[in-house]
C-alpha positions as CSV (number, residue, x, y, z in Angstrom):
1,M,33.5,0.7,-2.6
2,T,34.4,-1.9,-5.3
3,D,32.6,-0.2,-8.2
4,T,34.6,3.1,-7.9
5,A,33.8,4.1,-11.5
6,D,30.0,4.0,-10.8
7,K,28.1,6.2,-8.4
8,P,25.8,4.6,-5.8
9,I,22.5,3.4,-7.1
10,A,19.4,5.2,-5.7
11,F,16.8,3.0,-3.9
12,L,14.2,5.6,-5.0
13,D,15.2,8.4,-7.5
14,L,12.5,11.1,-7.4
15,A,15.0,13.7,-8.7
16,A,15.6,11.7,-11.9
17,Q,11.8,11.2,-12.3
18,Q,11.2,14.9,-11.8
19,K,13.7,15.7,-14.4
20,R,12.2,13.3,-16.9
21,L,8.6,14.6,-16.3
22,G,9.6,18.2,-15.6
23,A,7.7,20.0,-18.3
24,G,4.3,18.4,-17.5
25,L,4.8,18.7,-13.8
26,R,5.6,22.4,-14.0
27,Q,2.6,23.0,-16.2
28,R,0.3,21.4,-13.8
29,V,1.7,23.1,-10.7
30,D,1.9,26.5,-12.4
31,A,-1.9,26.2,-13.2
32,V,-2.5,25.8,-9.4
33,F,-0.5,28.9,-8.7
34,E,-2.5,30.7,-11.3
35,H,-5.9,29.9,-9.9
36,C,-4.8,29.8,-6.2
37,R,-7.4,27.3,-5.1
38,F,-5.0,25.3,-3.0
39,V,-7.7,23.5,-1.0
40,M,-10.2,21.4,-3.0
41,G,-9.3,23.0,-6.3
42,P,-10.4,21.7,-9.7
43,E,-7.4,19.3,-9.9
44,V,-8.7,17.3,-7.0
45,F,-12.0,16.5,-8.8
46,E,-10.2,15.9,-12.1
47,L,-7.9,13.4,-10.3
48,E,-10.8,11.7,-8.6
49,A,-12.5,11.2,-11.9
50,K,-9.4,9.8,-13.6
51,L,-8.6,7.4,-10.7
52,A,-12.1,6.1,-10.7
53,E,-11.9,5.6,-14.5
54,W,-8.6,3.8,-14.2
55,C,-10.1,1.2,-11.8
56,G,-13.6,1.1,-13.1
57,A,-15.0,2.3,-9.8
58,K,-18.1,4.4,-9.6
59,E,-16.8,6.8,-7.0
60,C,-13.4,8.2,-5.8
61,V,-12.8,10.5,-2.9
62,G,-9.4,12.2,-2.6
63,V,-8.0,12.4,0.9
64,S,-4.9,13.6,2.7
65,S,-3.1,10.3,3.1
66,G,-3.5,6.5,2.9
67,T,-3.8,6.4,6.7
68,D,-6.6,8.9,6.7
69,A,-8.3,7.0,3.9
70,L,-8.4,3.9,6.2
71,Q,-9.6,6.0,9.1
72,I,-12.4,7.7,7.2
73,V,-13.7,4.3,5.9
74,M,-13.7,2.8,9.4
75,M,-15.3,5.9,10.9
76,A,-18.1,5.6,8.2
77,E,-18.8,2.0,9.5
78,N,-18.8,3.2,13.1
79,I,-16.0,0.8,14.0
80,G,-14.9,1.5,17.5
81,R,-14.6,0.2,21.1
82,G,-15.3,-3.5,21.5
83,D,-14.9,-4.2,17.7
84,A,-12.3,-6.6,16.2
85,V,-10.7,-5.7,12.9
86,F,-8.8,-8.6,11.3
87,L,-5.7,-7.7,9.3
88,P,-2.3,-9.2,8.3
89,A,0.5,-9.2,10.9
90,F,3.1,-8.6,8.1
91,T,2.4,-5.1,6.7
92,Y,2.9,-1.4,7.4
93,T,1.9,0.1,10.7
94,A,-1.0,2.3,9.5
95,T,-3.2,-0.7,8.9
96,A,-3.2,-1.6,12.6
97,E,-2.8,1.9,13.9
98,V,-6.2,3.1,12.6
99,P,-8.4,0.6,14.5
100,L,-6.6,1.5,17.7
101,V,-7.1,5.2,17.2
102,L,-10.8,4.5,16.8
103,G,-10.9,2.4,20.0
104,A,-11.2,-0.9,18.1
105,T,-8.8,-3.9,18.5
106,P,-6.6,-5.2,15.6
107,V,-6.6,-9.0,15.4
108,F,-3.4,-10.1,13.7
109,V,-3.5,-12.8,11.0
110,D,-0.6,-14.7,9.6
111,V,0.4,-14.6,5.9
112,D,1.2,-16.9,3.1
113,P,5.0,-17.7,3.1
114,N,5.3,-17.3,-0.6
115,T,3.1,-14.4,-1.6
116,F,3.2,-12.6,1.8
117,Q,-0.5,-11.9,1.5
118,I,-3.0,-12.6,4.3
119,D,-3.7,-16.4,4.8
120,P,-7.5,-17.1,4.4
121,T,-7.3,-20.3,6.4
122,H,-5.7,-18.6,9.3
123,L,-8.1,-15.7,9.0
124,K,-11.1,-18.1,9.4
125,A,-9.5,-19.6,12.5
126,R,-8.8,-16.2,14.0
127,I,-12.5,-15.1,13.5
128,Q,-13.7,-18.3,15.1
129,A,-11.3,-17.8,18.0
130,V,-12.5,-14.3,18.6
131,R,-16.2,-15.3,18.5
132,A,-15.5,-18.1,20.9
133,A,-13.6,-15.8,23.4
134,G,-16.6,-13.5,23.4
135,K,-14.7,-10.4,24.4
136,L,-14.8,-8.6,21.0
137,T,-17.3,-8.3,18.2
138,P,-15.9,-9.2,14.8
139,R,-16.6,-6.2,12.5
140,A,-14.2,-6.0,9.6
141,I,-11.5,-7.6,7.5
142,V,-8.7,-5.5,6.0
143,G,-7.0,-7.2,3.0
144,V,-3.7,-5.6,2.2
145,D,-2.4,-5.8,-1.4
146,L,1.2,-6.0,-0.2
147,F,4.3,-4.9,-2.2
148,G,2.3,-4.4,-5.4
149,Q,0.5,-7.8,-5.6
150,P,-3.2,-8.5,-4.8
151,A,-4.5,-10.2,-1.7
152,P,-6.6,-13.4,-2.1
153,W,-9.8,-11.5,-2.8
154,Q,-12.1,-14.2,-3.8
155,A,-11.4,-16.1,-0.6
156,L,-11.7,-12.9,1.5
157,R,-15.0,-11.9,-0.1
158,T,-16.4,-15.4,0.7
159,I,-15.3,-15.2,4.3
160,A,-16.6,-11.7,4.8
161,Q,-20.0,-12.7,3.4
162,E,-20.2,-15.9,5.5
163,E,-19.2,-14.0,8.6
164,G,-21.2,-10.9,8.0
165,L,-18.1,-8.6,8.1
166,F,-17.2,-5.4,6.3
167,L,-14.4,-5.9,3.8
168,L,-11.9,-3.2,3.2
169,A,-9.0,-3.2,0.7
170,D,-5.8,-1.5,1.7
171,C,-4.3,-0.9,-1.8
172,A,-1.7,1.6,-0.6
173,Q,1.2,-0.2,-2.3
174,S,-0.6,-1.7,-5.3
175,F,-2.4,0.9,-7.3
176,G,-1.8,-0.1,-10.9
177,A,-1.8,-3.8,-10.3
178,N,-4.2,-6.1,-12.1
179,L,-6.1,-9.3,-11.0
180,N,-7.7,-11.5,-13.6
181,G,-7.4,-8.8,-16.2
182,A,-9.0,-6.0,-14.2
183,P,-7.2,-3.2,-12.3
184,L,-7.3,-3.5,-8.5
185,G,-9.8,-1.1,-6.9
186,R,-13.1,-2.9,-6.8
187,E,-12.3,-6.0,-4.8
188,A,-14.0,-4.8,-1.6
189,T,-16.7,-2.5,-0.5
190,A,-14.1,0.2,-0.2
191,T,-10.5,0.5,-1.4
192,T,-8.0,2.9,0.1
193,L,-5.0,4.2,-1.8
194,S,-1.8,6.0,-0.8
195,F,0.2,8.5,-2.8
196,F,3.2,8.7,-0.5
197,P,6.3,9.6,-2.6
198,S,7.7,6.0,-2.6
199,K,4.5,4.5,-4.0
200,P,4.3,3.4,-7.7
201,L,2.1,6.5,-8.2
202,G,3.5,8.9,-5.6
203,G,3.0,12.6,-5.0
204,Y,5.5,15.1,-3.5
205,G,4.0,14.8,-0.1
206,D,1.2,12.9,1.5
207,G,-2.0,12.0,-0.3
208,G,-4.6,9.3,-0.6
209,A,-8.0,8.3,-2.0
210,I,-10.9,6.0,-1.4
211,L,-12.6,4.0,-4.2
212,T,-16.1,2.6,-3.9
213,D,-19.1,1.6,-6.0
214,D,-21.5,2.8,-3.2
215,P,-22.6,6.4,-3.8
216,E,-24.0,6.8,-0.3
217,R,-20.7,5.7,1.3
218,A,-18.9,8.1,-1.1
219,D,-21.0,11.0,0.1
220,L,-20.3,10.0,3.7
221,Y,-16.5,9.8,3.0
222,R,-16.7,13.3,1.5
223,S,-18.4,14.6,4.6
224,L,-16.0,12.9,7.0
225,R,-12.9,14.3,5.1
226,T,-14.2,17.8,5.7
227,H,-15.0,17.9,9.4
228,G,-18.4,16.1,8.9
229,E,-19.9,19.0,7.1
230,G,-23.3,18.8,5.3
231,K,-24.6,20.7,2.4
232,T,-22.9,23.9,3.5
233,R,-19.5,24.6,5.1
234,Y,-21.0,25.5,8.5
235,Q,-23.5,22.7,8.7
236,V,-21.9,20.0,10.8
237,L,-23.7,16.7,10.6
238,R,-21.2,14.4,12.3
239,T,-17.8,14.3,13.9
240,G,-15.3,14.2,11.0
241,M,-11.7,15.2,10.4
242,N,-9.5,17.4,8.3
243,G,-8.7,14.8,5.6
244,R,-8.7,16.7,2.3
245,L,-6.3,16.1,-0.5
246,D,-4.1,19.2,-1.3
247,T,-4.7,20.7,-4.8
248,L,-0.9,20.8,-5.4
249,Q,-0.6,17.1,-4.7
250,A,-3.5,16.4,-7.1
251,A,-1.7,18.4,-9.7
252,V,1.5,16.4,-9.3
253,L,-0.4,13.1,-9.5
254,L,-2.3,14.2,-12.6
255,A,1.1,14.9,-14.3
256,K,2.5,11.6,-13.2
257,L,-0.6,9.6,-14.1
258,E,0.0,10.4,-17.8
259,H,3.2,8.3,-17.7
260,F,2.0,5.7,-15.2
261,K,1.4,2.9,-17.7
262,D,5.0,3.2,-19.0
263,E,6.4,3.3,-15.5
264,L,4.5,0.2,-14.6
265,A,5.9,-1.6,-17.7
266,R,9.4,-0.6,-16.7
267,R,8.9,-1.9,-13.1
268,E,7.7,-5.2,-14.6
269,A,10.7,-5.4,-16.9
270,I,13.1,-4.8,-14.0
271,A,11.3,-7.5,-11.9
272,C,11.6,-10.0,-14.8
273,A,15.3,-9.2,-15.1
274,Y,15.8,-9.7,-11.3
275,D,13.8,-13.0,-11.5
276,A,16.0,-14.4,-14.3
277,G,19.3,-13.2,-12.8
278,L,18.7,-14.1,-9.2
279,K,16.5,-17.2,-9.1
280,E,19.6,-19.5,-8.7
281,S,21.0,-17.4,-5.9
282,V,18.1,-16.4,-3.6
283,Q,14.3,-16.9,-3.3
284,V,12.7,-14.5,-5.7
285,P,9.1,-13.2,-5.2
286,A,6.3,-15.6,-6.0
287,R,3.7,-14.2,-8.4
288,V,0.1,-14.2,-7.4
289,P,-1.7,-16.4,-10.0
290,G,-3.7,-14.4,-12.6
291,S,-2.2,-11.1,-11.5
292,E,0.2,-8.3,-12.7
293,S,2.1,-6.6,-9.9
294,A,2.7,-2.9,-9.6
295,W,6.1,-3.8,-8.0
296,A,6.1,-1.2,-5.3
297,I,8.7,-3.4,-3.6
298,Y,10.8,-6.3,-5.0
299,A,11.6,-8.5,-1.9
300,I,13.9,-11.5,-2.0
301,L,14.2,-14.1,0.8
302,L,17.5,-15.2,2.4
303,K,18.0,-18.4,4.5
304,N,18.3,-16.4,7.8
305,S,19.1,-13.1,9.3
306,A,22.8,-13.7,9.3
307,E,22.8,-14.4,5.6
308,R,20.7,-11.2,5.1
309,E,23.1,-9.1,7.1
310,A,26.1,-10.4,5.1
311,L,24.3,-9.7,1.8
312,Q,23.4,-6.2,2.9
313,A,27.0,-5.5,3.7
314,R,28.2,-6.8,0.3
315,L,25.6,-4.7,-1.5
316,K,26.7,-1.6,0.3
317,E,30.3,-2.2,-0.8
318,H,29.0,-2.2,-4.4
319,G,26.9,0.9,-4.0
320,V,23.7,-1.0,-4.1
321,P,21.1,0.0,-1.5
322,S,18.6,-2.3,0.2
323,A,15.8,-2.1,2.8
324,I,14.0,-4.4,5.1
325,Y,10.2,-4.5,4.8
326,Y,9.5,-5.2,7.7
327,P,12.0,-5.8,10.5
328,L,9.2,-6.6,13.0
329,P,5.7,-8.0,12.3
330,L,3.0,-5.8,13.8
331,H,2.2,-8.1,16.7
332,K,5.8,-7.7,17.9
333,Q,5.8,-3.9,17.8
334,P,5.9,-2.3,21.2
335,A,2.8,-0.2,20.5
336,Y,0.7,-3.2,19.4
337,E,2.0,-6.1,21.5
338,P,-0.2,-5.3,24.5
339,H,-3.2,-5.6,22.2
340,H,-2.2,-9.0,20.7
341,D,-4.0,-12.0,22.1
342,G,-0.8,-14.2,22.0
343,A,-1.7,-16.3,19.0
344,A,1.3,-17.7,17.2
345,L,2.1,-16.1,13.9
346,P,5.2,-18.0,12.8
347,V,5.3,-17.1,9.1
348,S,5.2,-13.3,9.7
349,E,8.0,-13.7,12.3
350,D,10.1,-15.8,9.9
351,L,9.7,-13.4,7.0
352,A,10.9,-10.5,9.2
353,E,14.1,-12.4,9.7
354,R,14.8,-13.2,6.1
355,I,13.3,-10.6,3.8
356,L,15.3,-8.0,1.9
357,A,14.1,-5.4,-0.7
358,L,16.1,-4.4,-3.7
359,P,15.8,-1.2,-5.8
360,I,12.9,-1.2,-8.2
361,H,11.9,2.1,-9.8
362,P,11.4,3.4,-13.4
363,E,14.7,5.4,-13.4
364,L,16.9,2.3,-13.0
365,T,19.1,1.9,-16.1
366,E,19.9,-1.5,-17.6
367,A,23.5,-1.1,-16.3
368,E,22.3,-0.5,-12.8
369,V,19.9,-3.5,-12.9
370,A,22.9,-5.6,-14.0
371,R,25.0,-4.2,-11.1
372,V,22.3,-5.1,-8.6
373,I,22.1,-8.7,-9.9
374,A,25.9,-9.1,-9.9
375,A,26.2,-7.7,-6.4
376,V,23.5,-10.1,-5.1
377,R,25.1,-13.1,-6.8
378,G,28.5,-12.1,-5.4
């Protein structure tokens, strides 16, 4: 390794974050061990209130993961066999997995080549094609706030209203982002969050939440997350699931939430440093107009896969980690390819060949940021 005097940079440094936040984390976790309400303890309800307040949403329902959040919302809308759910081809697997688990069919939509967000023009064409084919009933659109930035929500709301479709926001990677001066969380009828450890606000295990302004839907989500129960534990009104948020994860998230604004500011500062230092060498991320990213992922674009492979090798020599989000678009995944109708999705396929993510987390030092920039520039 060239930089022998420096240790390898961490792509995600939860150990350093834990050390920095240690006292608050221990206080929160110790409180749970004191009261021993490990399932649906008071921290869950406190977290729900604070998340709703952060986003300005009327309701928040804590659940066991971002994936389960998606499933609970779709279950509440009775999405299932024969239904079409429109979603971007360039995102994480959970967004497509959930419709299939419920018997519905994901319909993959191409994305914008600059922002990587779902392309509204292609979405309209895909909806029209499905209606014309007559095999599936269009039911829902899932907009994904990818990598920390917002999807084109105004366009998605217009399309959903015109087409009579349910609109769901998958904000798994972008809690903490802003659009037109307001925090993400109220762009759709329901918004799902993930607190997987790598997220900007991450727990120490799985966790998620659902935001909505609809009290009736929120009550339904609460029932579905707890086996479909009614007013009492042993009154079962509907088929649900075990999708509750652990109290310990809520405690960790409450401790982290106190420092979240500072961490978001640090992520933004790192992104700006990368922009300035790398814009002459590679294609840096395009900013969604009128937005502030949560910078879950900072992804550059190379000319082709060969150039990406060469850069990854050079970065590794300098102790700089990198990652590919995502090496295959969803319609090319073995599990989902049989469900794809064969529509061309060239942008998603091109991005998969060229994209590369660099480290971006609050624990990066200025020296480490400089090392990353120098290594990329060669």
